[in-house]
C-alpha positions as CSV (number, residue, x, y, z in Angstrom):
1,M,0.2,-0.2,0.0
2,T,1.5,3.1,-1.1
3,T,1.1,6.6,1.4
4,T,-0.4,8.6,-1.7
5,P,-2.9,6.4,-2.2
6,N,-4.9,6.8,-5.8
7,I,-8.7,8.6,-5.4
8,L,-11.8,6.8,-7.0
9,L,-14.7,9.4,-6.7
10,I,-18.1,8.2,-7.6
11,C,-21.1,10.0,-6.9
12,T,-24.4,9.4,-8.6
13,D,-27.5,11.8,-8.8
14,Q,-30.2,12.4,-7.1
15,Q,-29.9,9.2,-4.8
16,R,-31.7,8.9,-1.2
17,Y,-29.2,7.7,1.7
18,E,-32.3,4.5,2.0
19,A,-31.7,3.6,-1.4
20,L,-29.2,1.3,-0.6
21,G,-29.0,-2.1,0.9
22,A,-26.6,-1.2,3.0
23,Y,-28.5,1.5,4.9
24,G,-30.9,-0.9,5.6
25,S,-33.4,-1.0,2.8
26,P,-35.2,-4.5,2.0
27,H,-36.4,-3.1,-1.3
28,V,-33.6,-2.1,-3.8
29,S,-30.5,-4.9,-4.5
30,T,-27.0,-3.1,-4.5
31,P,-24.6,-6.0,-3.8
32,N,-21.7,-4.5,-5.0
33,L,-22.0,-1.5,-3.1
34,D,-22.9,-2.8,0.3
35,R,-20.1,-5.1,-0.4
36,L,-17.8,-1.6,-0.5
37,A,-19.6,-0.4,2.5
38,G,-18.7,-3.8,4.2
39,Q,-15.0,-2.9,3.7
40,G,-15.2,0.3,4.2
41,V,-17.3,3.3,6.5
42,L,-20.1,3.7,6.3
43,F,-21.5,7.6,7.6
44,E,-24.7,7.3,8.5
45,N,-26.0,10.8,8.2
46,C,-24.4,12.5,5.9
47,Y,-26.0,16.3,4.7
48,V,-25.7,17.8,1.3
49,Q,-25.8,21.7,1.3
50,S,-28.3,22.1,-1.1
51,T,-31.1,19.9,-2.7
52,V,-30.3,20.7,-6.7
53,C,-27.3,19.8,-8.4
54,A,-24.9,22.6,-9.2
55,P,-25.2,24.0,-5.8
56,S,-24.4,21.0,-4.7
57,R,-21.7,19.9,-6.5
58,A,-19.8,23.5,-6.5
59,T,-19.7,22.5,-2.5
60,L,-18.2,19.1,-3.0
61,M,-15.6,20.7,-5.1
62,T,-14.5,23.8,-3.1
63,S,-15.4,23.1,0.1
64,R,-17.6,26.0,1.1
65,Y,-21.2,27.1,1.2
66,P,-23.6,27.9,-1.7
67,S,-23.4,31.6,0.2
68,V,-20.0,31.5,0.1
69,H,-19.2,29.8,-3.5
70,G,-21.8,31.8,-5.1
71,L,-23.3,29.2,-7.2
72,W,-26.7,29.8,-5.6
73,A,-28.4,27.9,-8.6
74,N,-29.2,25.6,-10.9
75,G,-28.5,27.9,-14.1
76,V,-25.9,29.7,-12.7
77,D,-22.1,29.5,-13.6
78,L,-19.4,29.2,-10.5
79,D,-16.8,32.2,-11.0
80,P,-14.3,31.2,-13.9
81,S,-11.2,32.0,-11.1
82,T,-12.6,29.3,-8.2
83,R,-9.8,26.6,-8.1
84,L,-11.3,22.9,-7.5
85,F,-9.9,20.5,-5.5
86,T,-8.7,18.8,-8.4
87,R,-6.4,21.2,-9.0
88,D,-4.4,21.2,-6.2
89,L,-4.2,17.4,-6.3
90,A,-3.0,18.3,-9.8
91,D,-0.2,20.5,-9.0
92,A,0.8,17.9,-6.0
93,G,1.1,15.5,-8.9
94,Y,-2.0,13.5,-9.2
95,D,-3.4,12.6,-12.8
96,C,-6.6,13.9,-12.7
97,G,-10.0,13.2,-14.4
98,L,-13.4,13.5,-14.6
99,V,-15.8,11.0,-16.5
100,G,-19.5,12.1,-16.8
101,K,-21.3,15.2,-15.2
102,L,-19.5,18.1,-13.4
103,H,-22.6,20.5,-13.7
104,L,-20.5,23.8,-12.5
105,G,-22.2,26.0,-15.0
106,S,-25.6,26.4,-16.8
107,C,-25.6,23.7,-19.7
108,F,-29.0,24.8,-21.4
109,A,-29.6,25.2,-24.7
110,G,-27.0,22.8,-25.8
111,R,-24.6,24.9,-23.9
112,S,-21.3,23.4,-22.9
113,E,-20.4,23.8,-19.5
114,P,-18.3,26.5,-18.9
115,R,-14.6,25.3,-17.4
116,V,-13.3,26.5,-13.8
117,D,-10.0,26.5,-13.0
118,D,-10.3,22.1,-12.3
119,G,-6.8,20.7,-12.6
120,L,-9.0,17.6,-14.7
121,R,-6.4,16.1,-17.5
122,V,-9.0,13.6,-18.6
123,F,-12.4,15.9,-19.8
124,R,-14.8,13.1,-20.4
125,W,-17.9,15.3,-19.5
126,A,-22.1,14.9,-20.4
127,H,-24.3,16.8,-18.7
128,D,-26.4,14.4,-19.3
129,P,-28.0,11.5,-21.7
130,Y,-30.0,14.0,-23.7
131,P,-29.4,16.0,-27.1
132,G,-27.6,19.1,-26.1
133,S,-24.2,20.1,-26.4
134,S,-22.1,19.0,-29.7
135,E,-19.4,18.2,-26.4
136,N,-21.7,15.3,-24.5
137,A,-19.3,13.2,-24.8
138,Y,-21.6,10.1,-24.3
139,H,-23.3,11.2,-27.6
140,R,-20.3,11.4,-29.4
141,W,-19.6,7.4,-28.3
142,L,-23.0,6.3,-28.5
143,K,-23.5,7.7,-32.1
144,V,-20.2,5.7,-33.0
145,A,-20.9,2.6,-30.8
146,Y,-24.7,2.3,-31.3
147,P,-25.4,4.5,-34.5
148,E,-28.9,2.7,-35.2
149,L,-30.2,3.3,-31.4
150,H,-28.4,6.7,-31.2
151,A,-30.5,7.8,-34.6
152,A,-33.9,6.1,-33.6
153,A,-34.3,8.0,-29.9
154,L,-32.7,11.4,-31.9
155,A,-35.9,10.9,-34.0
156,R,-38.2,10.6,-31.6
157,S,-36.6,13.1,-29.0
158,G,-38.5,11.7,-26.1
159,E,-36.6,11.8,-23.0
160,H,-37.7,8.2,-21.9
161,D,-35.9,6.7,-25.1
162,W,-32.5,8.0,-23.5
163,D,-33.6,6.4,-20.0
164,S,-34.3,3.3,-21.4
165,M,-31.4,2.3,-23.4
166,P,-31.0,-1.0,-23.4
167,T,-27.8,-1.8,-20.9
168,E,-25.0,-2.0,-23.4
169,A,-26.0,1.2,-24.6
170,H,-26.8,3.2,-21.4
171,Y,-25.3,6.0,-19.9
172,S,-24.7,4.4,-16.8
173,H,-22.9,1.9,-19.0
174,W,-20.8,4.4,-20.0
175,V,-19.5,6.2,-17.4
176,A,-18.1,2.9,-16.3
177,E,-16.3,1.9,-19.5
178,E,-14.8,5.6,-19.7
179,T,-13.9,4.9,-16.0
180,I,-12.4,1.2,-17.0
181,D,-10.6,2.4,-20.0
182,F,-9.0,5.5,-18.0
183,L,-8.1,2.9,-15.0
184,R,-6.8,0.2,-17.2
185,S,-4.7,2.6,-20.3
186,S,-5.9,6.5,-19.7
187,R,-4.0,7.4,-16.9
188,E,-0.8,8.1,-16.8
189,E,2.1,5.5,-15.4
190,G,3.7,6.5,-12.6
191,K,2.0,8.9,-10.9
192,P,-1.1,8.8,-8.7
193,F,-4.5,9.5,-9.9
194,C,-7.8,11.0,-9.0
195,L,-10.9,10.4,-11.1
196,V,-14.4,11.6,-10.4
197,A,-16.7,9.2,-11.9
198,N,-20.0,10.9,-12.3
199,F,-23.2,8.7,-12.9
200,F,-26.7,10.9,-14.2
201,D,-28.6,8.1,-12.3
202,P,-31.1,7.8,-10.8
203,H,-31.9,11.4,-11.7
204,H,-35.4,11.4,-13.3
205,G,-36.4,10.8,-16.1
206,F,-38.2,7.4,-14.3
207,G,-36.7,4.8,-17.3
208,A,-34.3,2.3,-17.0
209,P,-33.0,-0.4,-19.5
210,Q,-35.7,-3.4,-19.7
211,E,-33.4,-6.4,-17.8
212,Y,-33.3,-4.2,-15.4
213,L,-37.0,-2.9,-14.7
214,D,-37.6,-7.0,-15.0
215,R,-35.9,-7.7,-12.0
216,Y,-38.2,-5.7,-9.9
217,D,-41.0,-7.7,-11.4
218,G,-43.1,-9.2,-8.3
219,T,-40.8,-7.2,-5.7
220,E,-42.4,-5.5,-3.5
221,I,-41.6,-1.5,-3.1
222,P,-43.5,0.3,-0.6
223,D,-46.3,3.2,-1.3
224,P,-45.1,6.9,-0.3
225,V,-44.7,8.0,3.5
226,T,-47.2,10.3,4.0
227,V,-50.5,10.7,5.9
228,Q,-53.8,12.6,5.0
229,G,-53.7,16.0,5.4
230,E,-50.1,16.4,5.7
231,L,-49.5,19.0,3.6
232,D,-52.4,21.1,5.5
233,G,-49.7,21.0,8.7
234,K,-47.1,22.4,6.2
235,P,-45.6,25.1,4.3
236,P,-47.6,26.4,1.9
237,V,-45.3,26.1,-1.1
238,F,-45.3,22.2,-0.5
239,T,-49.1,22.4,-1.3
240,E,-48.2,24.2,-4.9
241,A,-45.1,21.9,-5.4
242,S,-47.6,18.7,-4.6
243,R,-49.8,20.0,-7.5
244,R,-47.3,20.1,-10.0
245,S,-42.8,19.8,-9.8
246,Y,-40.7,22.9,-10.4
247,A,-42.6,25.9,-9.7
248,G,-45.0,24.4,-12.3
249,H,-42.7,23.4,-14.8
250,A,-42.9,19.1,-14.4
251,K,-45.3,17.2,-13.2
252,G,-46.6,17.0,-9.7
253,Y,-47.4,14.2,-7.5
254,Q,-50.7,15.3,-7.6
255,E,-50.7,14.5,-11.1
256,Y,-50.4,10.6,-11.1
257,D,-52.5,8.0,-10.7
258,A,-51.3,4.7,-7.8
259,A,-50.1,2.6,-11.4
260,E,-48.0,5.5,-12.6
261,L,-46.5,6.1,-8.9
262,A,-45.8,3.1,-8.3
263,E,-44.1,2.2,-11.9
264,V,-42.0,5.4,-11.3
265,R,-40.4,3.9,-8.0
266,R,-39.7,1.0,-10.1
267,A,-37.9,2.1,-12.2
268,Y,-35.9,4.4,-9.6
269,Y,-35.0,1.4,-8.1
270,A,-34.2,-0.2,-11.3
271,M,-31.5,2.7,-11.8
272,V,-29.8,2.0,-8.8
273,T,-29.6,-1.4,-9.1
274,L,-27.9,-0.2,-12.8
275,V,-25.7,1.9,-11.3
276,D,-24.8,-0.6,-8.7
277,D,-23.7,-3.6,-11.4
278,E,-21.7,-0.4,-13.2
279,V,-20.0,0.6,-9.7
280,G,-19.4,-3.5,-9.4
281,R,-17.5,-3.5,-12.9
282,I,-15.2,-1.0,-12.0
283,L,-14.4,-2.3,-8.2
284,E,-13.4,-5.5,-9.9
285,V,-11.4,-3.6,-12.2
286,L,-9.8,-1.9,-9.7
287,E,-8.9,-5.4,-8.3
288,A,-7.9,-7.0,-11.7
289,E,-5.4,-3.7,-12.2
290,G,-3.7,-4.0,-9.1
291,L,-4.7,-1.0,-7.8
292,A,-7.5,-1.5,-5.1
293,E,-4.8,-1.7,-2.4
294,D,-3.6,1.9,-3.1
295,T,-7.3,3.5,-3.9
296,L,-9.2,5.5,-1.4
297,V,-12.4,5.1,-3.0
298,V,-15.6,7.2,-1.9
299,F,-19.4,6.8,-3.4
300,T,-21.8,9.6,-2.4
301,S,-24.6,11.4,-4.4
302,D,-25.2,14.7,-4.6
303,H,-29.0,15.5,-3.1
304,G,-32.1,13.1,-3.4
305,E,-35.5,12.4,-4.3
306,M,-38.9,13.2,-2.7
307,L,-40.2,10.0,-4.8
308,G,-43.6,10.7,-3.2
309,D,-43.0,11.1,-0.5
310,H,-44.8,13.5,1.8
311,Q,-47.3,13.8,-1.1
312,L,-43.9,15.4,-3.4
313,M,-41.9,14.6,-6.0
314,L,-38.6,15.8,-7.7
315,K,-36.8,18.3,-5.4
316,G,-36.6,21.7,-5.0
317,P,-37.2,23.8,-1.6
318,M,-38.0,20.8,0.1
319,V,-35.7,19.5,3.3
320,Y,-36.8,16.5,4.6
321,D,-34.0,13.7,4.9
322,L,-34.9,12.1,1.7
323,A,-33.6,15.0,-0.3
324,V,-31.0,16.5,1.6
325,R,-29.5,13.3,3.4
326,V,-27.3,11.0,1.2
327,P,-25.3,7.7,1.0
328,L,-21.2,8.1,1.6
329,L,-19.2,5.0,1.7
330,V,-15.3,5.4,2.5
331,R,-12.9,2.5,1.9
332,W,-9.0,3.0,2.2
333,P,-7.7,-0.4,2.5
334,G,-4.8,-0.7,5.3
335,V,-5.7,2.7,6.3
336,L,-9.4,2.9,7.5
337,P,-11.5,0.2,9.5
338,A,-14.2,-2.1,7.5
339,G,-17.5,-2.8,7.8
340,E,-17.7,0.0,10.4
341,R,-20.7,2.9,10.7
342,R,-20.3,6.7,11.8
343,S,-23.3,8.2,13.3
344,E,-22.2,11.8,13.7
345,L,-23.2,14.8,11.7
346,V,-21.0,15.1,8.5
347,Q,-21.4,17.6,5.3
348,W,-20.8,17.2,1.9
349,L,-18.2,19.5,2.0
350,D,-16.0,18.0,4.3
351,L,-15.2,15.5,1.3
352,A,-12.8,17.7,-0.3
353,P,-10.8,18.5,3.0
354,T,-10.9,14.6,3.4
355,L,-9.7,13.8,0.1
356,L,-6.7,16.4,0.0
357,E,-5.5,14.9,3.7
358,A,-5.2,12.0,2.5
359,A,-3.1,13.2,-0.4
360,G,-0.9,14.7,1.8
361,V,-1.7,18.3,0.1
362,E,-2.8,21.1,2.7
363,A,-6.2,22.4,2.7
364,P,-6.6,26.0,0.9
365,R,-7.4,28.6,3.6
366,G,-10.9,29.0,2.0
367,Y,-11.8,25.5,3.0
368,Q,-15.2,25.3,5.3
369,G,-15.4,21.9,5.5
370,A,-13.1,19.4,7.7
371,S,-11.5,16.2,7.3
372,L,-13.6,12.9,7.8
373,L,-10.1,10.5,8.1
374,P,-10.1,11.1,12.0
375,L,-13.8,10.2,12.3
376,A,-13.8,7.3,10.1
377,R,-10.5,6.0,12.0
378,G,-12.6,6.1,14.6
379,D,-11.3,9.3,17.0
380,A,-14.7,10.5,17.9
381,D,-12.8,12.8,19.9
382,A,-11.8,14.5,16.9
383,W,-14.4,15.5,15.7
384,S,-16.1,18.7,17.1
385,R,-19.4,19.7,14.9
386,D,-22.3,18.6,16.1
387,W,-24.9,20.0,13.2
388,A,-25.4,20.0,9.2
389,L,-25.9,22.9,7.6
390,C,-28.4,23.2,3.9
391,Q,-29.1,26.6,1.8
392,Y,-31.6,26.5,-0.8
393,R,-32.0,29.9,-2.5
394,D,-34.4,29.4,-5.0
395,S,-31.4,27.2,-5.9
396,G,-34.3,24.9,-8.8
397,H,-36.7,26.1,-11.4
398,G,-37.5,30.4,-10.4
399,Y,-40.9,30.1,-7.8
400,D,-42.7,33.9,-8.1
401,P,-41.9,34.9,-5.4
402,P,-38.6,33.3,-4.8
403,V,-38.1,30.8,-2.3
404,H,-35.6,30.5,0.3
405,V,-35.5,28.0,2.7
406,T,-32.8,27.3,5.5
407,M,-32.5,23.9,7.7
408,L,-30.2,23.2,10.7
409,R,-30.0,19.9,11.7
410,Q,-28.7,19.3,15.5
411,G,-29.0,16.2,17.5
412,A,-32.7,14.8,17.0
413,H,-34.6,18.1,15.9
414,K,-34.1,19.5,12.5
415,L,-35.1,23.4,11.7
416,A,-36.5,24.4,8.2
417,V,-36.5,28.5,8.4
418,H,-38.8,29.2,4.6
419,H,-37.7,32.9,4.8
420,G,-40.2,35.8,4.0
421,P,-39.6,39.7,3.6
422,P,-37.3,40.6,2.8
423,A,-35.6,37.7,1.6
424,T,-38.8,37.7,-0.5
425,A,-42.5,38.7,-0.6
426,R,-43.5,35.2,0.2
427,E,-44.8,35.0,4.5
428,G,-42.4,33.2,6.1
429,S,-42.7,29.7,7.6
430,G,-41.2,27.1,9.0
431,E,-40.6,23.5,10.2
432,L,-39.3,21.5,13.1
433,Y,-39.3,17.7,13.0
434,D,-37.9,15.5,16.2
435,L,-36.5,13.1,14.1
436,E,-36.5,10.5,17.3
437,A,-40.3,10.7,17.6
438,D,-41.1,11.5,14.0
439,P,-38.3,10.1,11.9
440,D,-40.4,10.1,8.8
441,E,-41.0,14.1,9.4
442,L,-44.6,13.9,9.2
443,V,-45.6,15.9,12.6
444,N,-44.4,19.6,11.9
445,L,-43.8,21.2,14.9
446,W,-43.2,24.7,14.4
447,D,-46.3,26.3,16.0
448,D,-46.3,23.6,18.3
449,P,-46.5,25.8,21.8
450,G,-45.1,22.1,23.6
451,S,-41.6,23.2,21.0
452,A,-41.4,26.3,21.3
453,A,-38.3,26.1,23.1
454,T,-36.4,23.7,20.7
455,R,-37.7,26.2,18.0
456,H,-36.4,29.5,19.8
457,R,-33.3,27.6,20.5
458,L,-32.8,26.2,17.2
459,T,-33.6,29.6,15.4
460,A,-30.5,31.1,18.1
461,L,-28.2,28.4,17.2
462,L,-29.1,29.1,13.3
463,L,-28.4,32.9,13.7
464,D,-24.9,32.0,15.2
465,V,-23.9,29.1,12.6
466,L,-24.6,31.6,9.7
467,V,-22.2,33.8,11.1
468,A,-20.1,31.1,11.7
469,V,-20.0,30.0,7.8
470,E,-19.1,34.0,7.0
471,D,-16.4,34.1,4.1
472,R,-13.4,35.5,6.1
473,S,-10.8,33.3,4.6
474,S,-9.0,36.6,3.2
475,P,-5.7,37.4,5.6
476,R,-6.2,39.9,8.5
477,L,-2.4,41.7,7.9
478,A,-2.6,44.4,10.6
479,H,-5.3,45.7,13.2
480,W,-5.8,48.8,10.4
């Protein structure tokens, strides 16, 4: 085992923390990821800093909160001067690459994502499986490898045609193929590597290769978690989102009948199993190439998916655990223990400093996260932060008036402030949950007189946290 490990960061898109057998789900088949969890450390309570792609991914790559890195919403470009953690690794001698999605800038109307100071020698970028930018490497590959399938799907141009491609032509298979190519032949010999492999699944639209849908035939997939009248006690935006998702731009929960919703949930778990198989292929090649013992492997996801729970679909201004809590598995043979779990509250912005510490690279001054390595090794005394923060700033499809939500989790309680004037013309409201008594977050205690002291305590803590996460990284040169 080398003291300077290779790094393989595998990330999915829109995968709920519970959509993994290792997290206790009996409904999804993920044997390869479950095995990875058994070989490393599983973090039970990892929270992302935004519930939508671009702000969350910018936090991963910069170790800064959305309010600091400035990519506050999808469709916003990260400042071109921004330095990603992969640049620091490249400067330290790592061979760095990307396969799949990145989403640190707007990609609408065929636009290619603008690059920042990323340090990525290999850049096999594909924002998603759908027609768009001519720079989409998946479409270039598909057009050459499977021209008939590409032409037929292009002629129909429906989302589902790309989501349900046969396995050998599917986007998730392509991500694994490109990752395997890097491991076998495209990496620079004699250098440690850092490869970021970003899958698009299990993101909507809800489709999968037929063979994976067939695997869930006859499987009992539970109905959405909710209770009658649940939305009556929740912030008004949830009623809007239940009717139409994405601020009116996508199908809402109330537009699905029971059979359609069951099929969506079946397809979601089928996508997860597809990714699991592809991750299994990657890990097999890592072993076959003699790289497994010298490689730090991380598996995670950028945010979750409501999937009908709480009478909501997709994502947006909701900070239920199903949207904001994600899987996090870390394997480093000979350095980290195998088969252990950590219950402490950790955040996505902790990943960059973790990877830099593993590589022996000093974290930049502006980083706001902390390395997870001491905690992963078992030194709980080295971990002092007992809260997690999420910032939604009208970050998905824009609402009118805008929706701004700030979430704070501490201990068994979660506070979500739905901001009012002057932040927005919306009336202020909020959520408060006791996750021990109500782990499904069905009962909102925001207006409960008996919970007033808890609400006030968490609100005061939130104010202090927001001051703590302000950007004060510029050095003070003197007293004046």
